[in-house]
Phi, psi and omega in degrees: 000316179296323180295318179296321179295317180295316180295328178293318180287344178285340185293129181303322181297319179294317179296319179296319179297315180296318180296320179295321178296322177297317178299317181296314182297319178294320178296317178294322179296316178297317178299320179294320178297319179297319177298321178296321180291325180285309181202098185300330187299318184252015185298316184294316179295322179295318178295321177296322179297317179299316184286324185276327180055246185292342179289348179287344179279141183282324183274147177296324180298316179294321179296314182293322180298313183283333171297318178298318178300319179294319181294321179300320180281337179291325182302308178293328178295320177297319179296321178292323178292323175296324177299314181293312185289329179297314179294322182295325178296338180255018174080019181239147179251103184272077175283356179273010178302328179296314179292322178294326175297315179298318178300321177296322176300311184300313184287322180295316181285326178297315179287329180289313186267312185284323184254354181055041183276157175290164187300320185294325178289324177297319179295316180299315182292324176295320179295317179294323179295315177296321180295320179297316180295318177294321181295328178298314177296319179296320180295316178297323178291317186286324187260329183237005179055035175284127181303127185296334179295315181295311181296324180293317180299317179295318180291334177303312183283326177298314181294323181300310184285330174294320179292321176301318178292320183294320185267354182306319181290348185249028180266138173277109186300323182293326183260351181058035179202173181295158182296153179290132180284318184296326181280321189251330184222065184299335181292340181272352181280135180300139180289152180274328182055027178087355181292335180295330181290339178293336180239052174057048179057044177296121192288345184253357177285117184232191177302337186301321185296303178292329181295321180296324178292318178298319180295322177300317178295319179296322178295320177298315179297316181299316184286328189249342188239004184236158177297319180299315179298320179297317181294322179295314180293323178295321178297321179293325180288317180197100184292331179291318177294322179297319178295321179297328180277003177094008179276149180273086188296317181294316178298320181296324178294314179296317181298318180300312181292328178293316178295317179300315179295321178298322178297315179294318178297319177295322178301322178297318179294329179293339181261309186283339177274004171274344184069015176286331181224149180235154181281121182281162179285148174053051176290130182245002181226140178291134180305146184285348185303318181294322179286325176296334177297331176296315179298315181296322181295314183285323178295328178278011177071024182054036177239131183304322180287319177298328180296332178300311183285321181292324178296316178296319181297313181296318177292327180297311182286332177294314177292323178298325179296332180286348180263001181293160176299154187292349178286347177246138176287141180296342181292351177303321178297322176294324177297317179299316178298320181296318178296320178299321178300313180297321180293331179298336177295342181260009180302314179298321179298316179298320179297317179297322179294321178295318178293322179295318179297321180292319180294321179296318179294325180293319179294320178297323180295322179293320182296325180283000000 
C-alpha cells in the first residue's frame, strides 16, 4: 500500500497539481489577510465573493449570465497562456504576449470595421499580426542574440501606439471607442453555433470558447507527439546540440516565437470579435490579458491542458473581485493573482521537497 502511495506521488502531473494547489492556497491566504487589514468585519464575505463569483447571484439567470461573461474572457486568457508556455517549452520567455495581443486587436478590428471583412478573415489577420510581431523578436534572438524579453517589451509599446493610430479613424466620438460590430458589421462577429443557448442565450458566448480548448489540446499534441515539437523542445534545451544533430536551430527559434505570437493575436480576435468589449480611444496602457497569461501558464504547470483550468480559475477570481462590496478595492483579486504568480516560482521547490520527503521516508524505512 505504501509503495502504491509513493509511486502515485512520483507522478509529475500529481506533483504539479499539488504544487499549484499550494500556490493557490497561499495566494488566497495573503488576500484574506489584506482584507482583514482593510476591514475585518466584511473580510470573510468578501473572500467568499471572490471565490464564488457568479454563484453569489440568487437567480439562475444571473448565475448563467455571469458564468458566460467569465467564459468569454477565459478564451483569450487561455490563448495568451498557451502563447507564453509554448515559447517557454522551447527555452524562450515570451513576455511580448501583451503586445502580440494588441496587434491582434488592431488587425481584427481594422478588417472588421475598415474592410468590412467576415469574421474568419479577421481572425486570420489577427493571428498573422501577432505571429509577425513574435517573429521579429525571434529573428532578433536567432540572428543577433538579442534577449527576447527586451525586444518583446519594446514591441509591446510600439504595437500599442501603432494600433491606436490604425483604429483612430474608426472611433465613435460619442462613445470614445470603436464602433459596435453587432449593429454595424454583424458579419465580423464570431458565430455562436448554438453554444449561446447552453447559457440561456448568452449573447457573447461564441465559437471562441470551445475553439480555445481545442487549440490547447492541439498545442499539447504538437509539443509532445510530433517530430516538429521534439525539435523545438530540443532547440530550447540546447541549441548547439540541436544544430549538431542537423536541426535548424535559428529557424526553430523564429518559428516558435511566430507561433506564440499567433496564439496571442488569435486570442485577441476571440474577445474583440464577440462585441463584448470595444477598443477605447487614446489607450495608454497595454491590456493586462497578455500579462495574466503568464500567471495562467505557470499556475497550469506549463502544460496546455493545465492552462485550461488555470485560465478559468484566474478569470474566475478576477471577475469575483469585481463583485465585492465597495469598501474593498476590486484590485484585491489582482493581488491574489500576483501572489499566486510569485508562488508559482516555488513550484520546482515544492516538487523537490516532496521528493526529499519521500527519500527521507524511504531511508528511515530501511533503517528500521
